[in-house]
C-alpha positions as CSV (number, residue, x, y, z in Angstrom):
1,M,21.6,24.8,-21.4
2,K,18.8,22.8,-19.7
3,T,19.8,21.3,-16.4
4,E,19.5,17.5,-16.3
5,A,16.7,16.1,-14.1
6,L,19.1,14.0,-12.1
7,D,21.2,17.1,-11.3
8,L,18.2,19.1,-10.3
9,K,17.3,16.3,-7.8
10,K,20.8,16.1,-6.5
11,N,21.2,19.8,-6.1
12,Y,17.8,21.0,-4.8
13,L,15.9,18.1,-3.1
14,V,16.5,16.9,0.4
15,P,18.8,13.9,0.0
16,C,16.5,11.4,1.9
17,S,14.8,10.5,-1.4
18,Y,16.7,7.9,-3.4
19,N,16.4,6.7,-7.0
20,L,15.4,3.1,-7.5
21,Y,18.0,2.6,-10.2
22,Q,21.7,3.2,-10.7
23,R,20.8,4.6,-14.1
24,P,17.4,6.1,-13.6
25,P,15.4,7.0,-16.7
26,E,13.7,10.4,-16.7
27,I,10.0,9.6,-16.9
28,V,8.1,12.3,-18.9
29,R,4.7,10.8,-19.9
30,A,2.5,7.8,-19.4
31,S,-0.5,6.0,-20.8
32,M,-2.4,3.3,-18.9
33,Q,0.1,0.5,-18.1
34,Y,3.0,2.2,-19.8
35,L,5.6,4.9,-18.9
36,F,7.9,6.7,-21.3
37,D,11.2,8.4,-20.7
38,A,12.8,11.4,-22.2
39,N,14.2,9.3,-25.1
40,D,10.6,8.0,-25.7
41,T,11.6,4.5,-24.5
42,Q,8.5,2.6,-23.4
43,Y,8.3,0.8,-20.0
44,L,5.7,-1.7,-18.9
45,D,4.9,-0.5,-15.4
46,F,4.6,-3.3,-12.8
47,F,4.7,-1.1,-9.7
48,A,2.0,1.5,-10.4
49,G,3.6,4.2,-8.4
50,V,3.4,1.9,-5.4
51,S,-0.2,0.7,-5.8
52,V,-1.5,4.1,-6.8
53,M,-2.4,3.9,-10.5
54,N,-4.9,1.0,-10.2
55,C,-7.0,2.4,-13.1
56,G,-3.9,3.1,-15.2
57,H,-1.8,6.2,-15.9
58,C,-3.5,9.2,-17.3
59,N,-6.8,7.3,-17.5
60,P,-8.9,9.4,-19.9
61,Q,-12.2,8.8,-18.0
62,I,-10.7,9.8,-14.7
63,N,-8.8,12.8,-16.0
64,K,-11.9,14.0,-17.9
65,A,-13.8,14.2,-14.6
66,A,-11.0,16.1,-12.9
67,K,-10.6,18.5,-15.8
68,A,-14.3,19.2,-15.9
69,Q,-14.3,20.0,-12.1
70,I,-11.1,22.1,-12.2
71,D,-12.7,24.4,-14.8
72,K,-15.7,25.0,-12.6
73,L,-14.4,25.0,-9.0
74,Q,-10.9,24.0,-7.9
75,H,-10.9,24.8,-4.2
76,T,-12.8,26.5,-1.4
77,T,-12.5,24.9,2.0
78,T,-14.5,22.2,3.9
79,L,-16.1,25.2,5.8
80,Y,-18.1,25.8,2.6
81,L,-20.7,23.5,1.2
82,T,-19.8,21.6,-2.0
83,R,-21.2,18.5,-3.5
84,P,-18.3,16.3,-4.7
85,I,-17.0,15.6,-1.2
86,G,-20.4,14.6,0.0
87,E,-21.1,12.4,-3.0
88,L,-17.7,10.7,-2.6
89,A,-18.4,9.9,1.1
90,E,-21.8,8.4,0.0
91,Q,-20.1,6.3,-2.6
92,L,-17.5,5.1,-0.2
93,A,-20.2,4.2,2.4
94,A,-21.7,2.0,-0.3
95,I,-18.6,-0.1,-0.8
96,L,-17.0,-0.1,2.6
97,P,-17.5,-3.3,4.7
98,G,-20.0,-3.6,7.6
99,G,-21.4,-0.4,9.2
100,I,-18.4,1.8,8.2
101,K,-20.0,4.9,6.6
102,R,-18.4,8.1,7.9
103,S,-15.3,9.6,6.2
104,F,-12.8,12.3,7.1
105,F,-10.8,13.3,4.0
106,C,-7.2,14.4,3.9
107,N,-4.3,14.2,1.5
108,S,-2.1,11.2,2.3
109,G,-2.1,7.8,3.9
110,T,0.0,9.2,6.7
111,E,-2.6,11.8,7.5
112,A,-5.4,9.2,7.3
113,N,-3.6,7.0,9.9
114,E,-3.0,10.0,12.1
115,G,-6.7,10.8,11.9
116,A,-7.6,7.2,12.7
117,F,-5.4,7.3,15.8
118,L,-7.1,10.5,17.0
119,A,-10.5,9.1,16.4
120,A,-9.6,5.9,18.3
121,R,-8.2,7.9,21.2
122,L,-11.3,10.2,21.4
123,F,-13.7,7.2,21.4
124,T,-11.8,5.0,23.8
125,G,-10.3,7.6,26.1
126,R,-7.0,5.6,25.8
127,R,-3.7,6.9,24.6
128,K,-1.6,4.0,23.2
129,I,-1.4,2.6,19.7
130,A,-0.2,-1.0,18.9
131,A,1.2,-2.1,15.5
132,L,3.0,-5.0,14.1
133,T,6.6,-5.6,13.1
134,R,7.2,-5.1,9.3
135,S,4.4,-2.5,9.2
136,L,4.6,1.0,7.6
137,H,2.0,3.5,8.6
138,G,3.5,6.9,7.8
139,R,6.2,9.5,8.2
140,T,4.8,11.9,10.8
141,N,5.9,11.3,14.4
142,L,3.0,9.2,15.7
143,A,2.6,7.3,12.4
144,M,6.3,6.7,12.3
145,S,6.3,5.6,16.0
146,A,3.7,3.0,14.9
147,T,5.9,1.7,12.1
148,G,7.7,-1.6,12.5
149,I,10.3,-1.3,9.7
150,P,13.6,0.1,11.1
151,M,14.6,2.0,8.0
152,W,11.4,4.0,8.0
153,R,11.8,5.0,11.7
154,T,14.1,7.9,10.9
155,D,13.1,10.3,13.7
156,P,15.6,9.8,16.6
157,F,13.0,11.2,19.0
158,L,10.1,8.9,18.5
159,D,7.7,8.7,21.4
160,T,7.8,5.0,22.2
161,A,5.7,5.6,25.4
162,Q,2.6,5.9,23.3
163,T,3.2,3.1,20.8
164,A,4.1,-0.6,20.9
165,I,5.5,-2.6,18.0
166,L,4.4,-6.2,18.5
167,P,5.6,-9.3,16.7
168,G,3.7,-10.3,13.6
169,P,3.2,-13.8,11.9
170,Y,6.4,-13.6,9.8
171,D,9.1,-15.9,11.0
172,E,12.4,-14.2,10.5
173,T,14.4,-17.4,10.7
174,A,12.2,-19.3,8.2
175,G,11.8,-16.2,6.0
176,M,8.0,-16.6,5.7
177,V,4.8,-16.6,7.6
178,T,4.5,-19.7,9.8
179,D,1.8,-21.1,12.1
180,A,4.2,-21.1,15.0
181,A,5.1,-17.4,14.5
182,A,1.4,-16.5,14.2
183,A,0.5,-18.3,17.4
184,A,3.3,-16.6,19.3
185,S,2.3,-13.2,17.9
186,L,-1.3,-13.7,19.0
187,S,-0.2,-14.7,22.4
188,T,1.9,-11.6,22.8
189,I,-0.8,-9.3,21.4
190,S,-3.4,-10.8,23.6
191,A,-1.3,-10.3,26.7
192,T,-0.3,-6.8,25.8
193,L,-3.9,-5.6,25.0
194,A,-5.2,-7.2,28.1
195,F,-4.0,-4.2,30.1
196,R,-6.7,-2.2,28.3
197,D,-4.6,0.9,27.9
198,F,-4.5,0.7,24.1
199,A,-6.9,2.8,22.0
200,A,-6.2,0.8,18.8
201,L,-4.3,-2.0,17.0
202,I,-3.5,-1.0,13.4
203,I,-2.7,-3.7,10.8
204,E,-2.1,-3.9,7.1
205,P,-4.0,-6.9,5.7
206,I,-1.0,-7.3,3.4
207,Q,2.1,-5.7,4.7
208,G,3.3,-3.9,1.6
209,N,6.6,-2.3,2.5
210,G,7.3,-5.1,4.9
211,G,7.7,-7.5,2.0
212,I,4.2,-8.2,0.5
213,I,3.2,-10.4,3.5
214,P,-0.5,-11.3,3.6
215,L,-1.7,-11.8,7.1
216,P,-3.5,-15.2,7.3
217,D,-7.3,-14.9,7.4
218,K,-7.6,-16.9,10.6
219,Y,-4.9,-14.7,12.2
220,I,-6.9,-11.5,11.3
221,Q,-10.1,-13.2,12.7
222,Q,-8.3,-13.9,16.0
223,L,-7.0,-10.3,16.2
224,R,-10.5,-9.1,15.7
225,Q,-11.6,-11.2,18.7
226,I,-8.8,-10.0,20.9
227,C,-9.6,-6.4,20.1
228,T,-13.3,-6.9,20.8
229,D,-12.5,-8.6,24.1
230,T,-10.2,-5.9,25.3
231,G,-12.1,-2.8,24.0
232,T,-9.3,-2.0,21.6
233,L,-10.3,-0.6,18.2
234,L,-9.1,-2.5,15.1
235,I,-7.8,-0.2,12.3
236,A,-7.3,-1.7,8.9
237,D,-4.6,0.2,6.9
238,E,-5.8,-0.3,3.3
239,V,-3.6,2.4,1.9
240,Q,-1.8,0.0,-0.5
241,T,-4.4,-2.8,-0.6
242,G,-7.6,-0.9,-1.2
243,F,-9.7,-0.5,-4.3
244,A,-9.6,-3.9,-6.0
245,R,-5.9,-4.5,-5.8
246,T,-6.1,-7.9,-4.1
247,G,-9.2,-9.3,-5.8
248,T,-11.7,-7.8,-3.4
249,M,-12.5,-4.1,-3.1
250,F,-10.6,-4.1,0.2
251,A,-8.2,-6.9,1.3
252,I,-9.6,-7.4,4.8
253,E,-12.9,-8.5,3.2
254,Q,-11.2,-11.8,2.4
255,S,-10.9,-12.6,6.1
256,G,-14.6,-11.9,6.8
257,V,-13.5,-9.3,9.4
258,V,-15.0,-5.8,9.7
259,P,-12.6,-3.4,11.3
260,D,-13.7,-0.4,13.5
261,I,-11.8,2.1,11.3
262,M,-10.3,1.8,7.8
263,T,-7.8,4.1,6.2
264,V,-7.6,4.6,2.4
265,A,-5.4,6.7,0.1
266,K,-3.2,6.0,-3.0
267,A,-5.5,4.3,-5.5
268,L,-8.6,6.2,-4.3
269,G,-7.3,9.2,-6.4
270,N,-5.4,7.3,-9.1
271,G,-2.7,10.0,-8.9
272,F,-4.7,12.8,-7.5
273,P,-3.9,13.4,-3.8
274,I,-6.7,12.2,-1.6
275,A,-7.0,10.0,1.5
276,A,-9.5,9.3,4.3
277,Y,-10.1,7.5,7.4
278,C,-13.6,5.9,7.5
279,T,-15.5,4.6,10.6
280,T,-18.9,3.8,12.0
281,D,-21.6,6.3,13.1
282,T,-20.9,5.4,16.8
283,I,-17.2,6.0,16.7
284,A,-17.5,9.2,14.5
285,Q,-19.8,10.8,17.1
286,A,-16.9,11.0,19.5
287,F,-15.2,13.5,17.2
288,T,-17.1,16.7,17.4
289,K,-14.4,19.2,18.3
290,P,-13.4,21.4,15.3
291,S,-11.0,19.8,12.8
292,A,-10.4,20.3,9.1
293,S,-7.9,19.5,6.3
294,T,-7.4,22.5,4.1
295,L,-7.1,20.6,0.8
296,G,-8.6,17.3,2.0
297,G,-11.5,16.2,-0.2
298,N,-11.2,19.3,-2.4
299,P,-13.6,19.3,-5.4
300,V,-11.0,18.2,-8.0
301,S,-9.6,15.3,-6.0
302,S,-13.1,14.2,-4.9
303,S,-14.3,14.3,-8.5
304,A,-11.4,12.2,-9.6
305,A,-12.0,9.7,-6.8
306,L,-15.7,9.4,-7.8
307,A,-14.5,8.6,-11.3
308,V,-12.1,6.0,-9.9
309,I,-15.0,4.2,-8.1
310,R,-17.1,4.3,-11.2
311,Y,-14.3,3.0,-13.4
312,I,-13.5,0.1,-11.0
313,K,-17.1,-1.0,-11.1
314,K,-17.6,-0.5,-14.9
315,E,-14.4,-2.4,-15.8
316,N,-15.0,-5.0,-13.1
317,L,-11.4,-4.5,-11.8
318,V,-12.1,-6.6,-8.7
319,H,-12.6,-9.7,-10.8
320,R,-9.8,-8.7,-13.2
321,A,-7.3,-8.4,-10.3
322,K,-8.3,-11.8,-9.0
323,E,-8.2,-13.5,-12.3
324,L,-5.0,-12.0,-13.5
325,G,-3.5,-12.3,-10.1
326,E,-3.8,-16.1,-10.3
327,K,-1.9,-16.0,-13.6
328,L,0.8,-13.8,-12.1
329,M,1.1,-16.1,-9.0
330,T,1.3,-19.2,-11.1
331,G,4.0,-17.7,-13.2
332,L,6.0,-16.6,-10.2
333,L,5.8,-20.0,-8.6
334,E,7.0,-21.6,-11.8
335,L,10.0,-19.3,-11.8
336,K,10.6,-20.2,-8.1
337,D,10.8,-23.9,-9.2
338,R,13.5,-22.9,-11.8
339,H,15.5,-20.4,-9.8
340,A,16.9,-21.2,-6.4
341,I,17.4,-17.5,-5.7
342,I,13.6,-17.2,-5.2
343,H,13.1,-18.1,-1.5
344,D,9.4,-17.4,-1.3
345,V,6.4,-16.2,-3.4
346,R,3.3,-14.7,-1.8
347,G,0.5,-12.2,-2.3
348,R,-3.1,-11.9,-3.3
349,G,-4.6,-10.6,-6.5
350,L,-2.3,-8.2,-8.3
351,M,-0.2,-7.6,-5.2
352,A,2.6,-10.2,-5.2
353,G,6.1,-10.4,-3.9
354,A,9.1,-12.7,-4.6
355,E,11.7,-12.8,-1.8
356,L,15.3,-13.4,-3.0
357,Y,17.9,-15.2,-0.9
358,K,21.6,-15.9,-1.5
359,T,22.9,-19.5,-1.6
360,D,23.9,-19.2,2.0
361,G,20.3,-18.7,3.0
362,T,20.5,-15.0,3.8
363,P,18.6,-12.1,2.2
364,N,19.9,-10.9,-1.2
365,P,19.3,-7.2,-1.6
366,E,22.2,-6.8,-4.1
367,G,20.7,-9.5,-6.3
368,T,17.4,-7.7,-6.1
369,D,18.9,-4.5,-7.3
370,L,20.5,-6.3,-10.2
371,V,17.2,-7.9,-11.2
372,L,15.5,-4.5,-11.1
373,E,18.2,-2.9,-13.2
374,Y,18.1,-5.7,-15.8
375,A,14.3,-5.6,-16.0
376,K,14.3,-1.8,-16.4
377,D,16.9,-2.0,-19.2
378,H,14.6,-4.5,-20.9
379,G,11.5,-2.3,-20.6
380,V,9.9,-3.6,-17.4
381,L,9.6,-1.7,-14.1
382,I,9.3,-3.8,-11.0
383,G,9.3,-2.5,-7.3
384,K,11.2,-3.7,-4.3
385,N,10.5,-3.7,-0.5
386,G,11.1,-5.8,2.6
387,L,13.2,-5.2,5.8
388,H,16.3,-6.1,3.8
389,R,15.0,-4.6,0.5
390,N,15.3,-8.1,-1.0
391,V,11.6,-8.6,-2.1
392,L,10.6,-8.0,-5.7
393,A,7.2,-6.2,-5.6
394,F,4.6,-6.7,-8.4
395,Q,1.8,-4.2,-8.0
396,P,0.8,-3.2,-11.6
397,P,-2.1,-1.2,-12.8
398,L,-5.2,-3.4,-12.7
399,I,-5.8,-2.8,-16.4
400,I,-2.8,-4.9,-17.5
401,T,-3.3,-7.8,-19.9
402,E,-2.3,-11.5,-19.8
403,E,0.2,-10.7,-22.5
404,N,1.7,-8.0,-20.2
405,I,2.1,-10.6,-17.4
406,S,3.7,-13.1,-19.8
407,R,6.1,-10.4,-21.0
408,M,7.1,-9.4,-17.5
409,L,7.6,-13.1,-16.5
410,S,9.8,-13.7,-19.5
411,V,12.0,-10.6,-18.7
412,L,12.2,-11.7,-15.1
413,D,13.2,-15.2,-16.1
414,D,16.0,-13.7,-18.2
415,A,17.0,-11.4,-15.4
416,L,17.3,-14.3,-12.8
417,T,19.2,-16.4,-15.3
418,H,21.6,-13.5,-16.0
419,L,22.0,-13.0,-12.2
420,S,22.9,-16.7,-11.7
421,R,25.5,-16.6,-14.5
422,T,27.0,-13.4,-13.2
423,S,27.2,-14.8,-9.6
424,A,28.8,-18.0,-10.8
425,S,31.5,-16.3,-12.8
């Protein structure tokens, strides 16, 4: 008898990985914006594997490029000369902002951030890394030490001597970004970096796991100035926000700021494991000692990533994310007007969040879970995040349609109505 997928997970995987649902469907196949379970039930995917499948699941054009490469050359090592990794670096240089043109390829966002920290240390000769509250930068020791979400700081022996978690612009009392919180944050960051012992400040232009919190453009501009004044490198973590997700190729472009280093992953491979940190010629020249990533930038993942960039341009996904993002945001704000449980709606492009509160003005993670379960049972998959896990996360494939958005909003409306009735009874 075949063992159930849920039993396999319970019996053989490390128990740190949780299911999103009380009754999780077993996903067995996918096509563009749709997932299908073992019973062939179709689900409209509004999470995209956490901002990974920007070009859609099993995209034929991307998979064709990967299949063609895997039949020719699957792996060597970066010690050998191959073309796909170089062509990918060239294509990235053409779309990265400012003078950012050099890339180091690896396998995950965590690795990319670790590499960025190393590059910053080598260039500045300084040790410390600064990050913001509500940030998530990875699961290795240093990346976790630079993470500002308590639930993701799981290592009891984090080295806090080399990192500092500084306040961001989100006001915990108000439950949203405020001018006062942003001003206080900038004051603290300026005073901290003034000691000139920090190699880098790392930010997410939109804090994804922190609750879909866009950092205000003026705030990012002032961070850029503080970093410039103190000789601190500014790292933009675009692991979730990169590759058209927010209505520009990279989210930080909307602030007019050019970082010193940028990290990318997730959507770059559209399901194939690939990531990179990217920087300028000047900063890159400080990293000449031997280093490599065994599978980083391998021919198959690089070929897939090249196809991703081609597809984004061909299908004009930057414009599509902006246009459809406006429809999504309008719909969510209309639901906010009708449902008191929605405390705040925020985001950019097709990266939006709706924060849910209880009637007593406190975060509502239980209600969030019930909304997710209801939506799943009605064929729509939505994500969640935030410090209290009370933020509904909308990060669909960028190839969705207006009809898809309307359907999701209708199901969400029903879910919120159902939750209100259940809570009142």
